[in-house]
C-alpha positions as CSV (number, residue, x, y, z in Angstrom):
1,X,47.8,-34.5,21.7
2,X,45.1,-36.4,19.8
3,X,42.7,-36.0,22.6
4,X,43.3,-32.2,22.8
5,X,42.8,-31.8,19.0
6,X,39.6,-33.8,19.0
7,X,38.5,-31.8,22.1
8,X,39.1,-28.5,20.1
9,X,37.4,-29.7,17.1
10,X,34.7,-30.7,19.2
11,X,34.2,-27.3,21.0
12,X,34.5,-25.4,17.4
13,X,31.7,-27.8,16.0
14,X,29.4,-27.1,19.0
15,X,29.8,-23.4,19.2
16,X,30.6,-22.7,15.5
17,X,30.6,-19.1,14.5
18,X,28.4,-16.4,15.7
19,X,25.0,-16.9,17.5
20,X,22.6,-19.6,16.2
21,X,19.0,-18.4,16.0
22,X,16.1,-18.3,13.6
23,X,16.7,-15.9,10.5
24,X,15.0,-12.6,10.8
25,X,14.2,-10.4,7.9
26,X,15.7,-6.9,7.7
27,X,14.0,-4.2,9.1
28,X,11.9,-2.2,6.5
29,X,10.8,1.6,7.2
30,X,7.2,1.6,7.0
31,X,5.7,3.7,4.1
32,X,3.2,6.3,5.4
33,X,-0.2,5.9,4.1
34,X,-2.7,8.5,2.9
35,X,-5.2,9.1,5.5
36,X,-7.2,12.0,4.4
37,X,-8.8,10.8,0.9
38,X,-11.7,12.8,0.0
39,X,-14.0,12.9,-3.1
40,X,-16.3,15.1,-5.1
41,X,-18.7,14.6,-7.7
42,X,-19.2,17.3,-10.6
43,X,-21.8,16.0,-12.9
44,X,-20.4,12.7,-14.1
45,X,-16.7,13.5,-13.1
46,X,-15.3,12.1,-9.7
47,X,-12.4,14.2,-8.2
48,X,-10.4,12.5,-5.4
49,X,-7.8,14.5,-3.3
50,X,-5.5,13.8,-0.7
51,X,-2.3,15.1,1.0
52,X,1.2,13.7,0.2
53,X,2.2,12.0,3.2
54,X,5.9,11.9,2.9
55,X,8.9,13.3,1.0
56,X,10.5,10.0,-0.6
57,X,7.7,9.2,-2.7
58,X,7.8,7.8,-6.3
59,X,4.0,8.3,-6.9
60,X,0.4,6.7,-5.9
61,X,-1.6,3.8,-7.4
62,X,-5.5,4.5,-7.4
63,X,-7.6,1.5,-6.9
64,X,-11.4,1.1,-7.7
65,X,-14.1,-1.3,-6.7
66,X,-17.2,-1.2,-8.8
67,X,-20.3,-3.1,-8.5
68,X,-23.9,-2.6,-10.1
69,X,-26.3,-0.8,-7.8
70,X,-28.9,-3.6,-8.8
71,X,-27.1,-6.1,-7.2
72,X,-27.7,-6.3,-3.3
73,X,-24.7,-5.5,-1.2
74,X,-23.0,-8.4,0.5
75,X,-21.3,-7.2,3.8
76,X,-19.2,-10.6,4.2
77,X,-18.0,-10.7,0.6
78,X,-14.3,-9.4,0.0
79,X,-13.9,-6.3,-1.9
80,X,-12.2,-6.7,-5.3
81,X,-10.2,-3.7,-6.6
82,X,-8.8,-3.0,-9.9
83,X,-5.7,-0.7,-10.3
84,X,-7.0,2.2,-12.5
85,X,-4.0,4.6,-12.4
86,X,-0.5,5.4,-11.3
87,X,0.1,8.8,-10.6
88,X,3.9,10.2,-10.3
89,X,4.6,12.4,-7.6
90,X,3.9,16.3,-8.3
91,X,5.1,18.3,-5.3
92,X,3.2,21.8,-5.1
93,X,2.9,24.5,-2.6
94,X,-0.3,23.1,-1.4
95,X,1.4,19.4,-0.9
96,X,-2.0,17.9,-2.3
97,X,-2.7,15.5,-5.2
98,X,-5.8,14.7,-7.1
99,X,-7.3,12.2,-9.8
100,X,-10.4,12.8,-11.8
101,X,-12.3,10.3,-13.9
102,X,-15.6,9.9,-15.7
103,X,-18.1,7.6,-13.9
104,X,-20.8,5.6,-15.3
105,X,-24.3,5.6,-13.9
106,X,-25.7,2.5,-12.2
107,X,-22.7,1.6,-9.9
108,X,-21.6,1.7,-6.3
109,X,-17.8,2.6,-6.5
110,X,-15.1,2.4,-3.7
111,X,-11.9,4.1,-4.0
112,X,-8.4,4.0,-2.5
113,X,-5.0,5.2,-2.8
114,X,-1.5,3.2,-1.8
115,X,1.6,5.2,-1.8
116,X,4.8,3.8,-3.7
117,X,8.1,4.7,-2.1
118,X,11.3,5.8,-4.1
119,X,12.5,2.1,-3.3
120,X,9.2,0.5,-4.8
121,X,7.7,-0.2,-1.1
122,X,3.8,0.0,-0.7
123,X,2.1,1.6,2.0
124,X,-1.3,0.3,3.5
125,X,-4.4,1.0,1.9
126,X,-5.6,4.7,2.5
127,X,-9.2,5.2,3.8
128,X,-12.0,4.3,1.5
129,X,-14.4,6.7,-0.1
130,X,-17.7,5.4,-1.8
131,X,-19.9,6.8,-4.2
132,X,-23.0,5.6,-5.9
133,X,-24.2,7.2,-9.1
């Protein structure tokens, strides 16, 4: 009897409950990114526009990298972006969004947009747009 009991305990310890494997994070639905970011200058006002990529969106974060024109461009240096705005979603018949800001002279500027889902998940970076003023 003791041998049978020990054997059963040994089998339970070896096999345990469930499948043993490395933990796997839960699947996340990818937030669709902006792919058609465009910009236009109207004097010293920059207007950027894009298409809303999905319906379950909370808003958009606008980022800008700004460097003086007189400093030589460094192709191997990483870009440093600052968040300049959060725009809550506004649906319209055109399904387009826009953001405008007054820009300073003497700078190279790079803009990007990141989508924020209703759950707070973030998309990848949009395409970049570059302006020198």
